[in-house]
Steps between C-alpha positions, in 0.01 A plus 500: 500500500492182707429161343484154658650206317452129570796310642423141587190508718565859608496855362794740489440879486704723269527878477545634144556869420194630316711675239672176401199273477397421143224271620389195698386240249275209591274263310166658416227437757248246376174662395297198614445520876336158518602263776754225442228238537279659237788544254593134533139384486428707191808369320413137580140547387612661173825327398689639202528263205374199695191343653450522879736270688220280637402417141855408396603254771367145511454254784784252521763744377815574699499879540825694551499858626828686455579811702800714593750475780548781751741694278196609297214722622237258368204514744455122489298478820242741352490347151481134598153503663337605171675217316411244767138614500477434126659157537258410778207614285620260232506214750879467519605346835793646694705183457508556123653847538860590581694827515847565358718783629681632190854560620693541178853470638415647841540306822217270618238659722471391862175369645443829681559698181254282310241565772569871469461491123191280477338525848520226766155368403588445135838346586321247724238417237721433199825335401760769438825444310806717468605490135817293464737580211639146524163327454392599151377336181627607159234606249726616220668827401365839397564658162788686667651173618402531868456159667146469635537299821219554750428381855375140479177530708396795286558307179306203636198713597189501281409867546727794588402831659754780550484789743728800479550872525558724200758778513785625285782249461839626400556255214181291461296819447246413769471236769201267527322277253697204370804606703361303798573176315806604303739593653308465828488118487781428255840331519816699555601439137167635378513810718859572397432466128192722518665769710809507278292698250473790746809662347310568177376860470141385434487335844385806692258606771150573375555327165319186383497517120833383363633422849707181457481400867121535520450324166723213608345447842149505358602252232644273768188520719279428198676166456361401840174689490352741753123467524403805708663794678403748768746791513487811714638852485588634845577851622774621731308379805459153341129558445347337196396770255443277198420133440517313170373144454477271199729410212871502578579752226182705454442561872867574558508761224202684650685511829811634327291779350395604849857490628609720208219750563589523868876478480614681186507857623603820323802682640633836380857368465744261659631604840847578625423300813242221517394361838337159461340273756462138396156519660572333833435137592500260314648695209812579702529166680841466333707681239421234240139624508568870565713515185178523297420835660852623424459404135172690467639801684790520255259616230433814709859617555717688253839370393750608765232554764471311827251229587420438867340160575320436827469125562533327837601154368479310832592180313807665352574442133255210471707296253856373534588528132363853482702594807825349374469666160413841644770497767764326290524745211749784498260730313150510348647490149681177584167349603334603175781345297486182709125440457528532122774239492346260753133538595441366851169522685550721805785672322236648270365710789846626586546595134166684501621707796828564318306631199348761730831584668678587175236772451460624856660425838273309738473601865332237715326513837476141622568259785764328282847565651665811358819320405312251286314777318827680429637177351210517256589858398201629699526794741346400838311726739330413828277805480285610204533870582880466503487333158299787355724763659807326356342489152419870516854576607635291211276639224430846631233675708277568197466133406151389399359210702241237406352273768357154425324346804414182303778476245426141399152604386575803286664602172536845343337574167745759372819304560401146407714522188783715636691234690 
């Protein structure tokens, strides 16, 4: 059987022996074949847990719209027009509206990247700010002790609207919702304190109830207040297949239900070999982002199996701390011991990779130099077919293979509690 897997902006073909293939597992296809425009329009006309946006905003208010940077597949340029239409209907002038790019701890976006994310027309019409971790106002602390320090212009706004995409998140349960504000527009101290809870077993992909990271970030965002959200669910081709508008919690949860229906798929058993694509650009823009796909894929592989990750990573590791932790450790177990003694943001991603590596070796097909991957206890390959052939040689010709073309968007039902 031949399959094609996304690699950056391209596709890579792979030949898999029919007798070895246990299955190709993708998110379920959305039953609703409605156009993106109609899905967005319907969600805005029938917001969940809130009145229509045009009835909530008032003339004279400073309106902030928060959206994602280019490391997220949020279709900002397709979501924004519906928001702006509602604001115009309420009589809000353009000069009272500004847009914040939620960077978290990522690098600032360039002017060209902002145009790409929002559209040239919207960038020209509105003030756009890159979130700045050094320009925050302190609102207090959460019940877990996390400092709530949020980007000053966002705090000073009168009304806050958040855009986002909803998908599985490896320790916050799901992306989207309040996450746009916290950690998206938080201080470094706030992000670090929130993410430090990722080492708890309840902080897992697909889990909201009892998830300490999700509970903490929503508590932090509530101290500021988010007045309206518009979140999308996108498929492997970045098409919008679901839109959820309204209350920051109620609308988000409906979106999470859709992600779970689409992405939690039954598998007969864990595989000996799992081949996982991060999903192509922008999910494999760097290893810092592609790690999420690796974490999901780990649920599909048996202990002692082999996991093959396909991720171009044209921007390399994407985070200096992550890179130094991953390449500086002598073994995955050393990394796991280190993160428990001294939690460092960036190092937490390296530790998450180490948690996978102690269960199953990771082969990686990437543009990252082979020597650097080896320093991170990863086995590099330039060719996906060669990686598969090597795995079959290592584990035996009868090895069962699972293929995940969109690993960041899928979790197995049978093995959620086996890891």
